[in-house]
C-alpha positions, 0 to 999 in steps of 0.5 A, a space after each residue: 902723966 895721969 891715969 888713963 881716963 875715958 870721957 863719954 860725950 852726950 853725942 856718942 863720941 868717946 875720948 880716951 886721955 892717954 897722957 899729959 906731961 912736959 917735954 925736956 924742952 919745957 913744952 906741954 904734951 898730951 895724947 888722946 884717942 877719939 872714937 866718933 860714930 858715923 852721923 855725929 854732928 860737926 863741931 863748931 870751927 874753933 881756934 887752938 892755942 897749941 899744935 896738934 898731930 892727928 893719926 887716923 886709924 879707922 874710918 874717914 874724917 873731913 878736916 876743915 881749915 883755912 876755907 878748905 876741906 880735906 878728906 882723910 882716911 886711915 893711915 893718913 895724918 892731919 897737922 893743925 898749927 897753933 892758931 888754926 881755925 878748924 874742925 874735924 868730923 866723921 864724914 864716913 859711914 862707919 865709926 872713926 878712930 884717931 890719935 891726937 898728939 898736942 904740943 905746947 900752948 894750952 895743952 895742959 888745959 885741953 
């Protein structure tokens, strides 16, 4: 576990790193909260070497994966499997906020 750390990116996105640790099974786990202003440019498609579970609490996101784009709203979740080529962006007109739980693989490096 590490002290909470707020990271402010040049595009206005904020990422609050909440925890980093290891499960009893030996898998790495991390949790962060991201805040993305409306109009923030999309990130590049990328492949992750861990699994992620997003919980959207505010705003609207788009989740692109496997050639498909899904709309995601508050109260909904996104699951990103290990090795998935994907990206998530704020597709709404207000700030979006979501929690991300990362498990396994390169989580401690993320």
